[in-house]
C-alpha positions in Angstrom: 0.0 0.1 0.0 1.3 3.3 -0.9 1.9 5.9 1.8 -0.6 8.3 2.8 0.3 11.9 2.3 -0.6 15.5 3.6 1.1 18.3 1.9 2.4 21.1 4.2 2.1 24.7 3.2 3.8 27.6 5.0 1.8 30.7 4.4 0.9 29.4 0.9 4.3 28.2 0.1 4.6 24.3 -0.3 7.3 23.4 2.3 7.1 19.5 2.1 5.1 16.3 2.7 4.1 14.4 5.7 3.8 10.7 4.9 2.6 7.8 6.8 3.2 4.3 5.8 0.8 1.3 6.2 2.7 0.4 9.4 2.2 3.8 10.9 5.6 5.2 10.4 5.5 9.0 10.0 8.0 11.1 8.1 8.4 14.7 6.8 10.3 15.6 3.8 11.1 19.2 2.9 10.4 20.1 -0.7 13.7 20.8 -2.3 12.7 24.1 -3.9 11.4 25.4 -0.6 14.7 24.4 1.1 16.6 26.3 -1.6 14.4 29.4 -1.4 15.5 32.7 -0.1 15.5 32.5 3.9 13.1 29.7 4.3 11.5 28.9 7.7 11.8 25.6 9.2 8.7 23.6 10.2 10.2 23.1 13.5 13.6 23.7 15.4 13.4 19.9 15.7 13.4 19.7 11.9 16.2 21.7 10.6 16.4 22.4 7.0 19.9 21.0 6.6 18.1 17.7 6.4 15.6 16.7 3.8 13.9 13.9 5.8 12.9 13.7 9.5 11.8 10.7 11.2 8.7 9.7 13.3 10.4 10.5 16.7 10.3 14.2 15.8 7.5 14.4 13.5 4.6 12.8 15.6 5.2 15.0 18.6 5.0 18.0 16.4 1.8 17.0 14.9 0.6 16.1 18.3 1.1 19.6 19.4 -1.2 20.9 16.8 -4.1 19.0 18.3 -6.2 19.3 21.3 -4.5 17.7 24.6 -8.0 16.3 25.3 -8.8 12.6 24.8 -12.5 13.2 24.8 -12.2 15.9 22.3 -9.9 13.7 20.0 -12.4 10.8 20.3 -15.4 13.1 19.4 -13.4 14.3 16.3 -12.4 10.8 15.3 -16.2 9.7 15.5 -17.3 12.7 13.5 -15.0 12.2 10.6 -15.1 8.4 10.8 -11.2 8.0 11.3 -8.7 7.2 13.8 -7.4 9.4 16.7 -3.9 9.5 15.2 -2.4 12.9 14.6 -2.1 12.3 10.8 -5.6 11.1 10.5 -7.2 13.9 12.2 -5.2 16.6 10.5 -6.3 15.3 7.1 -9.6 16.9 8.1 -8.5 19.8 10.5 -5.2 21.0 9.0 -6.5 23.9 7.1 -6.2 26.4 10.0 -3.4 25.1 12.5 -1.3 26.9 14.8 1.5 28.9 13.3 2.0 29.4 9.5 1.2 25.8 8.3 -1.7 24.2 6.6 -1.8 20.3 6.2 -3.7 19.5 3.1 -4.5 16.2 1.4 -3.2 15.7 -2.3 -5.4 17.7 -4.7 -6.3 20.2 -2.4 -4.5 23.5 -3.0 -3.6 26.3 -0.4 -5.0 29.5 -1.5 -3.0 31.4 1.2 -1.0 33.0 -1.4 -4.2 34.5 -3.2 -4.3 38.1 -3.4 -7.9 38.2 -2.4 -9.6 36.0 0.0 -12.4 36.7 2.5 -15.1 34.2 2.1 -16.3 34.3 5.8 -19.6 33.3 7.2 -20.6 36.0 9.5 -22.3 35.0 12.7 -25.4 36.6 14.0 -25.5 37.5 17.7 -27.7 34.5 18.1 -25.4 32.2 16.2 -22.4 33.4 18.3 -24.4 32.9 21.4 -25.4 29.4 20.4 -21.9 28.5 19.4 -20.5 29.4 22.7 -23.3 27.9 24.7 -22.7 24.6 22.9 -19.0 24.7 24.1 -20.1 25.4 27.6 -22.8 22.7 27.8 -20.3 20.0 26.3 -17.1 21.3 27.6 -15.6 17.8 27.9 -15.5 17.5 24.0 -15.2 21.1 23.3 -18.6 21.3 22.0 -20.7 19.1 19.6 -20.4 21.5 16.6 -17.0 20.9 15.5 -14.6 20.7 12.3 -17.3 20.2 9.8 -18.3 23.9 10.3 -14.8 25.3 11.0 -11.8 23.2 9.9 -9.3 24.6 12.4 -7.1 22.8 15.0 -6.1 24.3 18.3 -3.6 22.6 20.7 -4.2 22.6 24.6 -6.5 20.9 27.2 -9.0 23.8 27.7 -12.2 24.0 25.7 -11.6 26.7 23.0 -12.7 27.5 19.6 -11.1 29.9 16.8 -13.0 32.6 15.0 -12.3 35.5 12.7 -13.3 38.8 14.3 -14.5 41.7 12.0 -13.6 45.3 12.4 -17.1 45.9 13.8 -16.7 43.3 16.6 -18.8 40.6 15.2 -17.5 37.1 14.6 -17.2 34.9 11.5 -16.1 31.3 10.3 -13.9 31.4 7.4 -15.1 29.4 4.3 -11.8 29.7 2.4 -8.3 29.7 3.9 -8.7 33.1 5.5 -7.1 32.6 8.9 -8.8 32.8 12.0 -7.8 35.8 14.2 -8.8 35.1 17.8 -9.1 32.2 20.3 -12.0 32.1 22.4 -12.3 30.1 25.8 -15.7 30.2 27.3 -16.1 30.1 31.1 -16.9 26.2 31.8 -17.0 24.0 34.8 -15.6 23.4 37.2 -13.8 26.7 37.2 -16.8 29.0 36.0 -15.0 32.0 36.6 -11.5 31.2 35.2 -12.1 33.7 32.3 -11.9 36.3 34.9 -9.0 34.6 36.5 -7.0 34.6 33.1 -8.0 38.2 32.3 -6.8 39.6 35.4 -3.6 37.5 35.6 -2.7 38.5 32.2 -3.3 42.1 33.0 -1.1 41.8 36.1 1.7 40.1 34.1 1.5 42.9 31.5 1.6 45.6 34.2 4.8 43.9 35.5 6.4 44.3 32.1 5.9 40.8 30.6 4.9 40.4 26.8 1.4 39.1 26.8 -1.1 38.5 24.0 -3.9 41.0 23.5 -6.8 39.8 25.5 -10.3 40.7 26.7 -13.8 39.3 27.8 -16.8 39.3 25.8 -20.4 38.3 26.9 -22.9 36.5 24.8 -26.5 37.4 24.6 -27.2 34.4 26.7 -25.0 35.6 29.5 -22.1 33.4 28.7 -18.5 35.0 29.3 -15.7 34.3 27.0 -11.9 34.9 27.4 -10.7 36.2 24.1 -7.0 36.3 23.1 -6.0 38.1 19.7 -3.7 35.4 17.8 -0.1 36.7 17.6 0.5 34.2 14.8 -1.8 36.1 12.4 -1.1 39.5 11.0 -2.9 41.8 8.5 -0.6 43.0 5.8 -1.9 45.4 3.1 -5.5 44.1 3.6 -4.3 40.4 3.5 -4.2 38.1 6.5 -1.1 36.2 6.7 0.2 33.5 9.0 3.2 33.8 11.1 5.0 30.6 12.1 5.2 29.4 15.6 5.7 26.3 17.7 5.6 25.6 21.3 8.6 24.4 23.4 7.4 20.7 23.6 7.3 20.7 19.8 10.6 22.4 19.4 12.2 19.6 21.8 10.2 16.7 20.2 8.4 16.2 23.6 4.9 14.8 23.2 2.1 16.8 24.9 1.6 14.1 27.5 4.9 14.9 29.0 4.4 18.8 29.0 5.0 18.8 33.0 8.7 18.4 34.0 7.4 15.9 36.8 6.1 13.8 34.0 9.3 13.7 32.2 8.8 17.0 30.2 11.3 20.0 29.8 12.6 21.9 32.5 14.5 25.2 32.8 17.8 23.8 31.7 16.4 22.3 28.6 14.6 25.5 27.7 17.6 27.7 28.5 19.9 25.4 26.1 17.1 25.8 23.5 17.1 29.4 23.5 20.9 29.5 23.6 21.1 27.1 20.9 18.3 28.4 18.4 18.6 32.1 18.5 21.7 33.4 16.6 21.2 37.0 17.1 22.7 38.0 20.4 20.2 40.8 21.3 17.3 38.7 20.2 18.5 35.9 22.3 19.1 38.1 25.4 15.6 39.4 25.1 14.1 35.9 25.0 16.3 34.9 28.1 15.1 37.8 29.9 11.4 37.3 28.9 11.5 33.8 29.9 13.1 34.6 33.2 10.5 37.1 34.0 7.8 34.6 33.1 9.2 32.1 35.6 9.4 34.6 38.5 5.9 35.7 37.7 4.6 32.0 37.7 6.2 31.6 41.1 5.1 34.9 42.6 1.4 34.7 41.2 0.9 30.9 42.0 0.6 30.0 38.3 0.8 26.4 38.6 0.3 25.7 34.9 3.3 27.3 33.3 4.4 24.1 31.7 6.5 24.0 28.3 3.4 23.9 26.1 2.6 27.4 27.5 5.6 28.7 26.1 5.9 29.2 22.3 8.6 30.6 19.8 8.0 32.6 16.7 9.8 31.3 13.8 10.8 33.4 10.6 13.6 32.2 8.4 16.6 32.1 10.7 15.0 34.3 13.3 13.6 33.0 16.5 12.0 34.9 19.4 9.8 34.1 22.4 6.2 34.6 21.6 4.0 36.6 23.9 2.5 34.7 27.0 -1.0 33.5 26.2 -2.1 31.2 28.8 -1.8 32.5 32.4 -3.9 31.7 35.3 -3.4 32.0 39.2 -4.3 29.0 41.3 -4.4 31.4 44.4 -8.1 31.9 44.6 -9.0 28.1 44.6 -8.9 25.7 47.6 -5.8 23.6 47.8 -5.4 20.6 50.0 -1.5 20.6 49.8 1.2 23.1 49.0 1.0 24.6 45.5 3.5 23.2 43.0 4.8 24.6 39.9 5.1 23.0 36.4 8.9 23.3 36.5 11.6 22.6 39.3 13.3 25.9 40.3 16.3 25.2 42.5 15.6 21.7 43.1 11.8 22.6 44.3 8.4 22.2 42.7 6.7 23.6 45.9 6.2 27.5 45.1 6.4 28.5 48.8 9.9 26.7 49.1 11.4 28.7 46.0 13.6 31.5 47.3 15.3 34.5 45.7 18.6 32.8 45.5 16.8 29.8 43.8 15.5 32.4 41.1 19.0 34.0 40.7 20.3 30.5 40.1 17.8 30.2 37.2 19.0 33.4 35.7 22.7 31.9 35.6 21.4 29.1 33.6 19.9 31.7 31.2 23.2 33.5 31.1 21.7 36.6 32.6 23.6 39.2 34.8 23.2 38.4 38.5 22.3 42.0 39.7 19.8 42.5 36.9 18.2 39.2 38.0 17.9 40.3 41.5 16.4 43.6 40.6 13.7 41.9 38.3 12.9 39.4 41.1 12.3 42.4 43.4 10.4 44.2 40.9 7.9 41.2 40.2 7.5 39.9 43.8 7.2 43.3 45.4 4.9 44.4 42.7 2.7 41.5 42.2 0.0 42.6 44.8 -0.3 46.1 43.0 -0.3 44.7 39.5 -3.3 42.3 40.5 -5.2 45.0 42.3 -4.7 47.4 39.2 -5.9 44.6 36.7 -8.9 43.6 38.9 -10.0 47.2 39.3 -11.0 47.2 35.5 -13.5 44.6 35.9 -16.9 44.8 37.8 -17.2 41.2 38.2 -16.6 40.3 42.2 -14.3 37.3 41.4 -11.7 39.7 40.0 -11.2 41.1 43.5 -11.2 37.6 44.9 -8.3 36.8 42.7 -6.4 39.9 43.5 -7.0 39.3 47.3 -5.8 35.7 47.1 -2.5 36.9 45.5 -2.0 39.7 47.9 -2.4 37.0 50.7 0.4 35.0 49.3 2.7 38.0 48.9 2.0 38.9 52.7 2.6 35.4 53.8 6.1 35.6 51.9 7.0 39.0 53.3 7.0 40.9 49.9 6.3 44.4 50.0 3.6 46.2 48.0 
C-alpha cells in the first residue's frame, strides 16, 4: 500500500510532505525548492532545513502538538470524521487552519493562502455566536458538539476553546476559505466557572509587570456566557491580506509529546529550555531578550501561583533564521482556589516544585542558567515579587465582576505570607 500523504504549506508556499506508511511510520520531507528558497522558515526547530527527511520520533510529537490535549475531544473528532485518533488522520480533516503558518492538506487540495484576495467568511449573527458558545459550555468535555465540519481549524491545549475570525465591527465569523482565524475564544466552563476572569486579571497583572502578553479581553454573549478572548499573535494583516506567522511551542521544538508537558512527567525543565534558547537564536540581542522574557515569566509564575506554566505554554515565533519568544497567552493563578496541599509549579526551580519553598536565591540561580547578569536578575525578582499585589489590584479594578477582586486578594495574601512589600 502506498504511503498516505499530507502536503504542508507555510503561508501558501509548499514546504514539504508528511507521509504515513501502512505500518504507521510517519516522516516529513522538505520540498527541495522550498529548502533552496530565500531564507526559508523551518517547520520546527526539531526539523532543521539542513536535513531533507525527518523521522517519526520528531514528526509525531510536532503533529500531536497541533491538536487538542484532550482525549474526549480527540475521540469526538475521530467519530465525526470516521477516522482514527492518530494525529495524521485527524489533521487530514483539521489541518486547514493550524497553529503557526502551516496548513496540512490532502493531495489535490491547493492552499490559497498566497491568493491576493480572500475573505469568504460566514458572518455569525449575535444569536449564532451565542449558540456556538453555549454549545461549548454545555459540552465542555468534548469542546462542543459543533466542530470541524463547520470550522476546519485545529487548536492545541487542554481547555475547551474555539477559533474565529473577528470583523472590524467586533462581530464574529467562520472562514469558508483559507482566511485565517484571528482570535481564540475560551468560554467560562465548569468546574472553574470564573476562570475567564482569572485569566484576564492574571494576564493584565503580568502586563503591568512588564511581561509580553497576547492582547486579551472578555466578551459576553446574549445568553450571558462569558468568553475569554485572545488575539492570535501568529496572524497579521498586511496590506489588507491576513498572513500566518509561524510558531511552535517548546514541547514541539524539543520533540516532546504533549503528555509530557510537565517536568514531573518527564517534560522540559528550565535547563532544557535555556539550552534551546541559547542554541536556536543566533542574534545575540534577540537571544538576550528571549532569555529575559522567559526569566520574567518564571518569576511571575512563582510569585502569582501560576501552577500551569508548563513547556507547552511557552512558544517560539520562527521566521527564516530568526527565532523569538512569543507573547504569553495562557496565564492563570491558582491562588483563589482551595488547595489541600502546598501549591507546586510546572517546572522545578532550585530543586523545588513547591512554590512556597522557592527562594530569591533559587530564582537567581535560574538566571545563571539563562546567562543573565546576577544583579539584573535580583532587581527583576524584586520588581515582580514586590509589585505583584499592586499589579493584580490594578488589573482587577478594571472589571466589575466580584471574582476579579477575589483573585487579587488571594494573590495579595500569598505576597503577605512571603513578606513581599507592596
